[in-house]
KESETI-871343 format. One record per residue (C-alpha): residue number from 0; x, y, z. Coordinates in steps of 0.5 Angstrom, whole numbers, padded with zeros to 4 digits, always signed. Layout:
<pts>
@pos->NUM X->X Y->Y Z->Z
...
</pts>
This chain:
<pts>
@pos->0 X->+0000 Y->+0000 Z->+0000
@pos->1 X->+0003 Y->+0007 Z->-0003
@pos->2 X->+0004 Y->+0013 Z->+0002
@pos->3 X->+0000 Y->+0017 Z->-0003
@pos->4 X->-0004 Y->+0016 Z->-0007
@pos->5 X->-0004 Y->+0022 Z->-0013
@pos->6 X->-0011 Y->+0023 Z->-0017
@pos->7 X->-0010 Y->+0028 Z->-0023
@pos->8 X->-0017 Y->+0029 Z->-0027
@pos->9 X->-0016 Y->+0029 Z->-0034
@pos->10 X->-0020 Y->+0031 Z->-0041
@pos->11 X->-0016 Y->+0031 Z->-0047
@pos->12 X->-0010 Y->+0033 Z->-0045
@pos->13 X->-0005 Y->+0030 Z->-0049
@pos->14 X->-0001 Y->+0036 Z->-0049
@pos->15 X->+0001 Y->+0038 Z->-0041
@pos->16 X->-0001 Y->+0030 Z->-0038
@pos->17 X->+0006 Y->+0027 Z->-0041
@pos->18 X->+0010 Y->+0034 Z->-0037
@pos->19 X->+0007 Y->+0033 Z->-0031
@pos->20 X->+0007 Y->+0025 Z->-0031
@pos->21 X->+0015 Y->+0026 Z->-0032
@pos->22 X->+0016 Y->+0032 Z->-0026
@pos->23 X->+0012 Y->+0026 Z->-0022
@pos->24 X->+0018 Y->+0020 Z->-0025
@pos->25 X->+0022 Y->+0024 Z->-0023
@pos->26 X->+0021 Y->+0025 Z->-0017
@pos->27 X->+0027 Y->+0023 Z->-0011
@pos->28 X->+0020 Y->+0020 Z->-0006
@pos->29 X->+0017 Y->+0014 Z->-0010
@pos->30 X->+0013 Y->+0011 Z->-0005
@pos->31 X->+0006 Y->+0013 Z->-0009
@pos->32 X->+0001 Y->+0011 Z->-0014
@pos->33 X->-0001 Y->+0015 Z->-0020
@pos->34 X->-0009 Y->+0014 Z->-0021
@pos->35 X->-0012 Y->+0019 Z->-0027
@pos->36 X->-0019 Y->+0020 Z->-0028
@pos->37 X->-0021 Y->+0021 Z->-0035
@pos->38 X->-0028 Y->+0025 Z->-0037
@pos->39 X->-0028 Y->+0021 Z->-0044
@pos->40 X->-0022 Y->+0023 Z->-0047
@pos->41 X->-0022 Y->+0024 Z->-0055
@pos->42 X->-0014 Y->+0025 Z->-0056
@pos->43 X->-0009 Y->+0020 Z->-0053
@pos->44 X->-0010 Y->+0023 Z->-0045
@pos->45 X->-0011 Y->+0016 Z->-0043
@pos->46 X->-0005 Y->+0012 Z->-0048
@pos->47 X->-0001 Y->+0017 Z->-0045
@pos->48 X->-0002 Y->+0016 Z->-0038
@pos->49 X->-0002 Y->+0009 Z->-0037
@pos->50 X->+0005 Y->+0009 Z->-0042
@pos->51 X->+0007 Y->+0012 Z->-0035
@pos->52 X->+0005 Y->+0007 Z->-0031
@pos->53 X->-0001 Y->+0010 Z->-0029
@pos->54 X->-0008 Y->+0008 Z->-0027
@pos->55 X->-0014 Y->+0010 Z->-0032
@pos->56 X->-0020 Y->+0010 Z->-0028
@pos->57 X->-0028 Y->+0014 Z->-0030
@pos->58 X->-0027 Y->+0022 Z->-0028
@pos->59 X->-0031 Y->+0027 Z->-0029
@pos->60 X->-0032 Y->+0035 Z->-0028
@pos->61 X->-0027 Y->+0037 Z->-0024
@pos->62 X->-0030 Y->+0036 Z->-0017
@pos->63 X->-0033 Y->+0029 Z->-0019
@pos->64 X->-0027 Y->+0027 Z->-0022
@pos->65 X->-0022 Y->+0027 Z->-0017
@pos->66 X->-0028 Y->+0023 Z->-0013
@pos->67 X->-0029 Y->+0018 Z->-0017
@pos->68 X->-0020 Y->+0018 Z->-0017
@pos->69 X->-0020 Y->+0018 Z->-0009
@pos->70 X->-0024 Y->+0012 Z->-0009
@pos->71 X->-0019 Y->+0007 Z->-0012
@pos->72 X->-0014 Y->+0011 Z->-0008
@pos->73 X->-0010 Y->+0007 Z->-0002
@pos->74 X->-0005 Y->+0012 Z->+0000
@pos->75 X->-0005 Y->+0016 Z->+0007
@pos->76 X->-0005 Y->+0022 Z->+0003
@pos->77 X->-0008 Y->+0024 Z->-0003
@pos->78 X->-0005 Y->+0029 Z->-0007
@pos->79 X->-0010 Y->+0032 Z->-0012
@pos->80 X->-0006 Y->+0035 Z->-0018
@pos->81 X->-0008 Y->+0038 Z->-0024
@pos->82 X->-0005 Y->+0036 Z->-0032
@pos->83 X->-0003 Y->+0043 Z->-0034
@pos->84 X->+0001 Y->+0043 Z->-0027
@pos->85 X->+0009 Y->+0041 Z->-0026
@pos->86 X->+0012 Y->+0039 Z->-0020
@pos->87 X->+0018 Y->+0045 Z->-0020
@pos->88 X->+0024 Y->+0040 Z->-0016
@pos->89 X->+0025 Y->+0033 Z->-0015
@pos->90 X->+0024 Y->+0034 Z->-0007
@pos->91 X->+0017 Y->+0037 Z->-0008
@pos->92 X->+0013 Y->+0030 Z->-0006
@pos->93 X->+0019 Y->+0028 Z->-0001
@pos->94 X->+0019 Y->+0035 Z->+0002
@pos->95 X->+0011 Y->+0036 Z->+0001
@pos->96 X->+0010 Y->+0030 Z->+0005
@pos->97 X->+0015 Y->+0032 Z->+0011
@pos->98 X->+0012 Y->+0039 Z->+0012
@pos->99 X->+0005 Y->+0036 Z->+0012
@pos->100 X->+0007 Y->+0031 Z->+0018
@pos->101 X->+0011 Y->+0037 Z->+0022
@pos->102 X->+0005 Y->+0041 Z->+0022
@pos->103 X->+0000 Y->+0036 Z->+0023
@pos->104 X->-0004 Y->+0038 Z->+0018
@pos->105 X->-0010 Y->+0034 Z->+0014
@pos->106 X->-0011 Y->+0039 Z->+0009
@pos->107 X->-0006 Y->+0043 Z->+0006
@pos->108 X->-0004 Y->+0046 Z->-0002
@pos->109 X->+0003 Y->+0050 Z->-0003
@pos->110 X->+0005 Y->+0057 Z->-0007
@pos->111 X->+0004 Y->+0057 Z->-0014
@pos->112 X->+0009 Y->+0060 Z->-0020
@pos->113 X->+0007 Y->+0060 Z->-0027
@pos->114 X->+0010 Y->+0057 Z->-0032
@pos->115 X->+0011 Y->+0064 Z->-0035
@pos->116 X->+0016 Y->+0069 Z->-0035
@pos->117 X->+0011 Y->+0075 Z->-0036
@pos->118 X->+0012 Y->+0080 Z->-0031
@pos->119 X->+0004 Y->+0081 Z->-0031
@pos->120 X->+0002 Y->+0073 Z->-0030
@pos->121 X->+0008 Y->+0073 Z->-0024
@pos->122 X->+0005 Y->+0080 Z->-0021
@pos->123 X->-0002 Y->+0075 Z->-0021
@pos->124 X->+0001 Y->+0069 Z->-0018
@pos->125 X->+0004 Y->+0073 Z->-0013
@pos->126 X->-0002 Y->+0077 Z->-0011
@pos->127 X->-0006 Y->+0071 Z->-0011
@pos->128 X->+0000 Y->+0067 Z->-0006
@pos->129 X->-0002 Y->+0073 Z->-0001
@pos->130 X->-0009 Y->+0073 Z->-0001
@pos->131 X->-0008 Y->+0066 Z->+0000
@pos->132 X->-0003 Y->+0066 Z->+0006
@pos->133 X->-0006 Y->+0072 Z->+0009
@pos->134 X->-0013 Y->+0068 Z->+0010
@pos->135 X->-0010 Y->+0062 Z->+0012
@pos->136 X->-0012 Y->+0062 Z->+0019
@pos->137 X->-0019 Y->+0065 Z->+0018
@pos->138 X->-0022 Y->+0063 Z->+0011
@pos->139 X->-0018 Y->+0058 Z->+0007
@pos->140 X->-0017 Y->+0057 Z->+0000
@pos->141 X->-0013 Y->+0052 Z->-0005
@pos->142 X->-0012 Y->+0051 Z->-0012
@pos->143 X->-0015 Y->+0045 Z->-0014
@pos->144 X->-0010 Y->+0044 Z->-0018
@pos->145 X->-0006 Y->+0042 Z->-0012
@pos->146 X->-0009 Y->+0040 Z->-0006
@pos->147 X->-0006 Y->+0036 Z->-0001
@pos->148 X->-0011 Y->+0032 Z->+0004
@pos->149 X->-0011 Y->+0026 Z->+0008
@pos->150 X->-0015 Y->+0020 Z->+0006
@pos->151 X->-0019 Y->+0020 Z->+0013
@pos->152 X->-0020 Y->+0027 Z->+0012
@pos->153 X->-0023 Y->+0027 Z->+0005
@pos->154 X->-0028 Y->+0021 Z->+0007
@pos->155 X->-0030 Y->+0024 Z->+0014
@pos->156 X->-0033 Y->+0030 Z->+0009
@pos->157 X->-0035 Y->+0027 Z->+0003
@pos->158 X->-0030 Y->+0029 Z->-0001
@pos->159 X->-0031 Y->+0035 Z->-0006
@pos->160 X->-0039 Y->+0036 Z->-0006
@pos->161 X->-0041 Y->+0035 Z->-0014
@pos->162 X->-0046 Y->+0040 Z->-0013
@pos->163 X->-0041 Y->+0046 Z->-0013
@pos->164 X->-0040 Y->+0048 Z->-0020
@pos->165 X->-0034 Y->+0054 Z->-0019
@pos->166 X->-0030 Y->+0054 Z->-0013
@pos->167 X->-0032 Y->+0048 Z->-0010
@pos->168 X->-0024 Y->+0047 Z->-0009
@pos->169 X->-0024 Y->+0053 Z->-0004
@pos->170 X->-0031 Y->+0050 Z->-0002
@pos->171 X->-0028 Y->+0043 Z->+0000
@pos->172 X->-0022 Y->+0046 Z->+0005
@pos->173 X->-0026 Y->+0050 Z->+0008
@pos->174 X->-0031 Y->+0045 Z->+0009
@pos->175 X->-0025 Y->+0041 Z->+0012
@pos->176 X->-0022 Y->+0046 Z->+0016
@pos->177 X->-0030 Y->+0047 Z->+0019
@pos->178 X->-0030 Y->+0040 Z->+0021
@pos->179 X->-0024 Y->+0041 Z->+0026
@pos->180 X->-0019 Y->+0038 Z->+0020
@pos->181 X->-0012 Y->+0043 Z->+0021
@pos->182 X->-0011 Y->+0047 Z->+0014
@pos->183 X->-0005 Y->+0049 Z->+0013
@pos->184 X->+0000 Y->+0052 Z->+0006
@pos->185 X->+0007 Y->+0049 Z->+0005
@pos->186 X->+0013 Y->+0054 Z->+0004
@pos->187 X->+0017 Y->+0048 Z->+0001
@pos->188 X->+0015 Y->+0049 Z->-0006
@pos->189 X->+0010 Y->+0053 Z->-0010
@pos->190 X->+0007 Y->+0049 Z->-0015
@pos->191 X->+0009 Y->+0051 Z->-0022
@pos->192 X->+0002 Y->+0052 Z->-0026
@pos->193 X->+0001 Y->+0054 Z->-0034
@pos->194 X->-0002 Y->+0060 Z->-0035
@pos->195 X->-0006 Y->+0057 Z->-0041
@pos->196 X->-0013 Y->+0059 Z->-0038
@pos->197 X->-0010 Y->+0067 Z->-0038
@pos->198 X->-0008 Y->+0066 Z->-0045
@pos->199 X->-0015 Y->+0064 Z->-0047
@pos->200 X->-0019 Y->+0068 Z->-0042
@pos->201 X->-0015 Y->+0074 Z->-0041
@pos->202 X->-0012 Y->+0076 Z->-0035
@pos->203 X->-0017 Y->+0081 Z->-0032
@pos->204 X->-0023 Y->+0076 Z->-0035
@pos->205 X->-0020 Y->+0071 Z->-0030
@pos->206 X->-0019 Y->+0075 Z->-0024
@pos->207 X->-0026 Y->+0078 Z->-0025
@pos->208 X->-0028 Y->+0071 Z->-0024
@pos->209 X->-0025 Y->+0069 Z->-0019
@pos->210 X->-0027 Y->+0076 Z->-0015
@pos->211 X->-0034 Y->+0075 Z->-0017
@pos->212 X->-0033 Y->+0067 Z->-0013
@pos->213 X->-0031 Y->+0070 Z->-0008
@pos->214 X->-0036 Y->+0075 Z->-0006
@pos->215 X->-0041 Y->+0070 Z->-0008
@pos->216 X->-0039 Y->+0065 Z->-0003
@pos->217 X->-0037 Y->+0070 Z->+0003
@pos->218 X->-0044 Y->+0073 Z->+0002
@pos->219 X->-0049 Y->+0067 Z->-0001
@pos->220 X->-0045 Y->+0061 Z->+0000
@pos->221 X->-0042 Y->+0056 Z->-0004
@pos->222 X->-0044 Y->+0056 Z->-0012
@pos->223 X->-0049 Y->+0052 Z->-0013
@pos->224 X->-0053 Y->+0055 Z->-0019
@pos->225 X->-0049 Y->+0056 Z->-0026
@pos->226 X->-0044 Y->+0062 Z->-0026
@pos->227 X->-0046 Y->+0068 Z->-0031
@pos->228 X->-0040 Y->+0065 Z->-0035
@pos->229 X->-0038 Y->+0058 Z->-0038
@pos->230 X->-0033 Y->+0054 Z->-0036
@pos->231 X->-0029 Y->+0048 Z->-0040
@pos->232 X->-0025 Y->+0043 Z->-0037
@pos->233 X->-0018 Y->+0041 Z->-0040
@pos->234 X->-0015 Y->+0041 Z->-0045
@pos->235 X->-0017 Y->+0042 Z->-0054
@pos->236 X->-0017 Y->+0035 Z->-0057
@pos->237 X->-0017 Y->+0038 Z->-0064
@pos->238 X->-0013 Y->+0046 Z->-0063
@pos->239 X->-0007 Y->+0046 Z->-0057
@pos->240 X->-0005 Y->+0051 Z->-0054
@pos->241 X->+0001 Y->+0054 Z->-0057
@pos->242 X->+0005 Y->+0056 Z->-0052
@pos->243 X->+0013 Y->+0057 Z->-0054
@pos->244 X->+0018 Y->+0056 Z->-0049
@pos->245 X->+0020 Y->+0062 Z->-0048
@pos->246 X->+0014 Y->+0064 Z->-0045
@pos->247 X->+0016 Y->+0058 Z->-0040
@pos->248 X->+0021 Y->+0057 Z->-0034
</pts>
């Protein structure tokens, strides 16, 4: 039985998934399993996952996909990652688990950094880090692309609320904290995440979406009605992201 189960919800991620799986394979910590919850991809996503030794199971939208993947997890800790992140250090998993243990955390996340050299992207991610750390003890926030949770805590709160259609990740960690599970932001390493959503939807558009979501949660609670903007999961099987190597770190 592995110590860590890595669950990755995916849909048409043949471009990004290999980079994440390669960064996982290069970790010094090796006591893990990888579970890819596939939401009926029409590209080579499942084939690629299996080529890296991952187990492919049926997935769905991010919240349900994570839950479906977690059903198959046997590790003491579950790490929920998205396909477009990368582990920036070979010590990432080992150091995060060690810090999680030292701080006696049940639920954790990391600071974030963009896979981009653009000053605006770095500024936006640092602004998010500052906000998340400022509210860490009073109103936890965690991006769904990087959440580590002890399996007993995940099961104890019933997993992700599949009725929540936006900001289900923040709702998840806030509900866990309210149930008495200790939450914290790990300082060991930031998680590296692509800026494809920023490129696709625009920096201002994304910022406004998250402000809207935050205000909704503060005033009305979790969002279970369709938000006034579309949400698309994963990559595009017919039009891959065009990001030059010069934009990546």
